[in-house]
N, C-alpha and C positions, 0 to 999 in steps of 0.2 A: 080306823080307817082314816082318819083326817088328824092330823097332827097340826095345830096352829102355833107357831112359834113368834112372840113379839118380843123384841130385845132392843136395849139402846143402841144407839150408832155407835159401832166399833165393838160394840161387845162381842164378836167372833161366831153370828150365825152365819156368814158365808162358808166358813171351815167347816163349822157344823152341817151344812148342807153336804159339803164334800164329802164329809164321813157316813151320813146317809145314803148316799149314791154310792159309796164304795160297798157299805155292807149289802145293800137290796141288790148289787152287780153279784156279788158273792153269794148272798141267800137264793138268787133267784138265776142260775147259770142258764146264759142263751135268749135271756127275757131282754125285751125292749124297754128303755125309760126315758120320761121327755123332761127338760127343765125348762120353763117359762121364763121369760123377763117381760119387763114392761114394754122394752123396745130392744129393736135388733142393736141399737148404738152404745145402750147399758150392758147388753150381753158381750159385746165384742170388748170392752173395756173392762169388765169385771171378771169374765171370765176365760176368755181367749188371750188376750191382751192387756193384762194387769198393769195399771202404771204405778200400783205401788211396791216399791222392789222388796219389800217385807212380806208380801202377799204372795202366794203362788196361783197361777191358774190352775182350772180343774183339768188341763192336761199334765200340766208340771206334777199336780200332786198324784193321779193316777198312775204318771210312771214312777214316782217315787214310792210307790205301794205295789210297783209287780206288774201293773195291770196292760203295760206295751199299749198304750192308746195310738189309733192312728186317726187323725183329723180330717174329714171331709167337709172342708169349707163350702162348696157348691150346694152339698146335701143337707148341711147344718146337720152335721153329726159325728161322733166320737165311735170309733169301733174298738173295743177292748176285748182282751182276751176271754172276759166273763160275759159280756153281752153288749149291747151298744146304748147309747145317749143320744136322743134327737133333741135339737132346740127349737123354742118355738117362741112369737113374739105376741102380746097382748094386742098389739096393734093390728094383725092379721090372724085372726081366729079362723077364717078359712082354712088357713094353711094346718090347722089342726085336725081337720076332718080325715077319718081313715086311719088314723093311728090308733094302735089297740097296745097300750104301754102297761106292765106292771107297778109303775111307779109314775107321778109328777111331781115334779119340786118346782113351786112357784116362788121365786125370791123376790123381794119388795113389794109381796101382796098387795099391800096399800094401795101402790101406784098402779094397779091393773083394775079392769071392769069385772063386776060381778059374773059377766059371761065366761070370763076366762077360768074362773073357780067351776065356773057350771061344765065347762067344757073338759077339763081335768078330772072331773068327778065321772063324766061319761066315759073318757079316754080309757079309765082304768077299769071301770065297771066289769067289763066284759072277762076281766083275769083277776078279777078280786083282788085288785090291788089297792095301795095306799096313796094318799096325797099329803105331801108336806106344804107348808106354807110360811114363809120365815119374811121377816119386814121391821121396820121400824115403823110404828104407827103415825107416820105424819100427818094423814087423813086418815079417818075412821070409817067413813062412807059405809059399805057393805057388811064389812067384817062385824062391826057391832048387831047390826040387824039380824044378821042369817046365822052366825057361829056363837057369839054371845049369850044368845038363850040355852043354845046348847050343851056348853062347857059348864054353865052355871047351875043346870037340871041333872049335871052329871050323865049326859048321854053316854052311852058306852062306846059308840062309834067316834067320839071328838074328842080330843087331848089338846089342851092347853099348856105350854111352858112360857114362862116368861122370864127373862132376866135382865139386868142393867148393863151399862155402859161396861161396869167395874168387872163383870165377868172375867172380860180381858184383863189380865196382871199386867200387862203394859199401857193400860189406858190412863191418861193423866189425871190425877183428882183434881190437881190445880186448873185444868180446862173445865172437868166437870163443875167444882165449885164457883168458876166465875161463871158458867152458864146457869148455876141456880140462882145467881143474883142477878143476872141481866134478862131471863126469859120470865114469861107470866108462869106460874105454878103449873097449869094445865099443859103447855107446851114442853116444859122441862118433864115432866113426867112420861109424855110421849115419846120424846127424843132420847133422853136417858135414862129411864126406868122401863121403858116398854110397856106402859100403861096406856089401856084405850080411856084415856081422861077425857072427859067433857070439856068443852071451852066453857069460859065463864061469861054466864048468862044465856046458857041453853044450848 
């Protein structure tokens, strides 16, 4: 029911989220889905108006996959051939009320409050749906307390996937090595290996 992806920055977790959304649109035709971001500013930059010319927006991605997406900015949703995707902000949890969706994807989950995760679980429960959490664990916060005990005891409802920045074949090994020498070990593990590493000193 819950997949938690902790990844190094630049490793490709957002593109993985795009493919997850597409797979669910097609697996559950006619259903609604939700994408949550820490704030609408990040949502606009990463998903709708991507500043990186080498990275597609989700609209461009869905179009390239034959979904014919129609963006409704005021309603914060995209209507596709197979279903619709709503967007939500961790800053506006009231806006999540009333939405019953098959899937919820929380990107940059470590920057979102625990309440956003709880809302995602609530919003998908009636549809027996699924939740995807993706992020580089800059801040561990609630993830270590709420989810780590579940995947450590092999709970059948929680799966964890971890990969480093170098999972992206275009990631610069020189930049990785420079970061390894400049950062404290715990911070390097979080930012580039996707580990929920504890800070030195506890």
